[in-house]
N, C-alpha and C positions, 0 to 999 in steps of 0.2 A: 646802858641795859641792866646792871644788877640794880640799882635803885628803883627803876619800873618794875622790875620782878619782884623786888620786896614788897612794894606798894600793893600790887596785885595779890600776892601770897597772903596779906595781912589778915583779911577777914577769916582765912582757913587756918590760922595757926593752931587754934583751940581744937580743930576737927582732924589734925594729923594723926593717923596710928603710930605707934611706937616704931622707930626705925625707917620711917617713911620720909626721908629728906628729899625734897623735891630737887635742890641742887646737886646732890650726889647722883640721884638717879640720872639726871641730866647728863653728868659728867660721863657716866657710866655708858648711857645710849649713845651719847656724841663721839664717844671714843671708839665705839665698835662701828659707827658709821666711817670716821676716819679711817680705820684699820681696812674697811671693805673697799673704799674707793678714794679716800683722800679729800683735802679741800676743794679739788677740782670737780668732784663728783656732784652731779645733780641730786637733789633730794626727792624721793617719791612719798606721798603721803596717802594713807587710805582713809576714806570718809564713810561712815555709816550712819550718821545721824545729822547732828547740827552743823557737822564740817560740810554736810552736802548743801546745804541751803545758807550757811554763813560761814565761809572758810576764814574769813579775815587775814587772807595773805595773797600776794600775788602769784600766779602760776601761769605757765606757758602751755600747758596741756591738761585735759581732763577727759578721763576714759571711765566707762562702765566697766566694772569688773566684779569678779566674785572671789573670795577668800573660801578655803575650806578647813573645815576644824574649828570653826568659830562661827557663832549666831549672834543676830542683834536681839537684845532684849531689854524691855523697859523694867529694870531690876536693879537699879543703883539708887540709894538714898541720896537727896540732894537738899542740904539744910541751909544753903546759901542762895545759888541761883534760881531754882524752882520750888524753894519751899523755906522753911526756917527751921530752927533746933525745936520750936515748939510743935510745929505742923511740917514735918519732913515731906518733901515732894518727891518726884521721880525723873530719874534722866536715863538714857540709854546706855548701855554697855556691850562689850563684845565679849561673850561667855564661851568657855569651850563647847564643843561638838557642834555637828550641823555645818552649815555653810551660810554665806553671808553676802547678798549683792550691794554694791554700794559704789563709790567712784573713787579712781586713784588720780592724784595730782601730781605733776611734774615742777617741781621749783628748780630754776636753773642754779648752779653752782654759785653764780655771782650774788645771788639772794638768799642762798641757803642758811648763812649764820644769822641773818636777821628773822628768817622763819623759825628757826629752831627757838629764839626768844619769844616770838609771838605765840608759838604752840604751846611752850611751857608755861607761859603766864596764864594761858587759857583753859589748858587741860590738865595741869599738874599742880596747881596751888597747895593742894593738901598731899601731893604724891600718892593719891589713891588708886591710879592704874598702874598696870605693868606694860612699860612699852616693849613692844616686839616688832621684828622685821618679818612680815608675812609677804610670800609669794604672790603676786598679782599678774594676770595676764593682761598685756597692753599690746596695741599695733606694733610695738618695737620687740615683742618677745616678754619673757617673763622678767618681772623687775621684783627687788625686795622692798617693800614699802613700810614706813613706819606707822604702826596702828597702835591705838591705847586699849587694852584689853583690862579684863577685872577677873579676879581668882574669887572664886565661889568661898574661899576662906576669909574674904575681907569683911571687915564689919560695915563696909558700906553695901554689901550685897544684900538684897531684901530677902532672899529665898522666895517661896511660893506666897502669893498673896491671894486671899479669898476675894472673890467678886465684889463684896461690900467693901472691903479695903480701898479696892481701885476707885469704887464709886465716891468714896469720901475723899479721897486724895484728889481726884479731879474737880470736886466741887470745892474745896477748901485750900488746896496748896498752892501758894505764890510765893516767890522770892524776887531777888533785886533785878531778873530778867525776865520775869512774868510767871505766868501760872504753868503748872505741870500741864495741863489739859491743852493750853495753846501750843506749847513746846510739841506735844504728842500730835496735835493736828497738823502743825506745820511740817513736821517730819514726814506723815504720812501723805499730805499732799505733794511734797517735793519727791518723795519716793516714787509714788505715782507718775509725776511728770517725766522722770526718767524711767519709765517702764518697769519700774519695781512694785512688786505686789506682796506687800506684807499682810498676811492674812490674821496673824496673831495681834499685830497692832489694830488692824481694822475691829477686830472682836472686842479688844480692850475699850477702845473708843465706843463702841456700840453700848457699853454698860454705861456711858455718860449720857446717852440718848443722841450722840453725834449723828445728825440725818446724813452725812457724807461717808460715813464709815462703812 
């Protein structure tokens, strides 16, 4: 597992903000999980964008849910996955304020340790997110789910962009996993398939002339 994570982190080393060591953040977040439930506890994970349509891990349950105090926003620079250093793209972040509809996954305890490694290699190669435990309603009652949030103080936060900036990014930004435009479209389509209507995202895609926005 360590060698696999090191390989996954390699393209992001130059992009890491000072003090944002992914392994240290993993150790701290994992230790909190152990204190809360121990190694026999199931792991719950909240998805708000690509984790909905491409979770990349096995789970036994998935439920629609909403977190309060946070909202989904296409407001994080991507210089590897959906853009380049020369032409940054955008990906979603969970920012403070409002609420966010998404899905929560239940990972059984027997597979939790493997999923920890998978999630970190995917979501935290540059240590950009602030991992948090957010309360989510499920048919079993409220659970605390792992979510990846972003601080507005982060250098990866875009701030407010003008409509012409979004148009330019949608037309030109593409990285190793494809374009920002395809990523945003896939997220909008998947949200709608789950009965989630993100008007802000629809309005942004309309700037790109998307007929389905």
